[in-house]
Steps between C-alpha positions, in 0.01 A plus 500: 500500500752376248865604488403771248414704810793672670483379860625834630154627416442867453742791498449871520582696190541812711485465878422872535177464301223611736243297303642187667434621857170313533598193299560160659708245314390168646431141411306210643566130461703517176669176394727376224847590376419870464383512861831368634786718617556843644246782477546874470537667841175697471276198435316286751337158514141502616373260766156478337344588167361849452129534431359717223327709767835574666638628170200684356304580815203316647259701281661387172173342386352847472753617240665190344331330204436148640561329163871585539532352850573130526 
């Protein structure tokens, strides 16, 4: 990531917003100037990459159009 990216990462617009309860703000293996420095307190660095099945569910092939999956 270039230095155009704020290394603090994400920030809540409203910490009382219940829509954020199930949201994870995480990163894996980012490099470059934008990846340097302090992160927001609610973020985490992942030890391994996340699979598409972990995000969408193991049955994603039954409902995701395969031409949009790389």
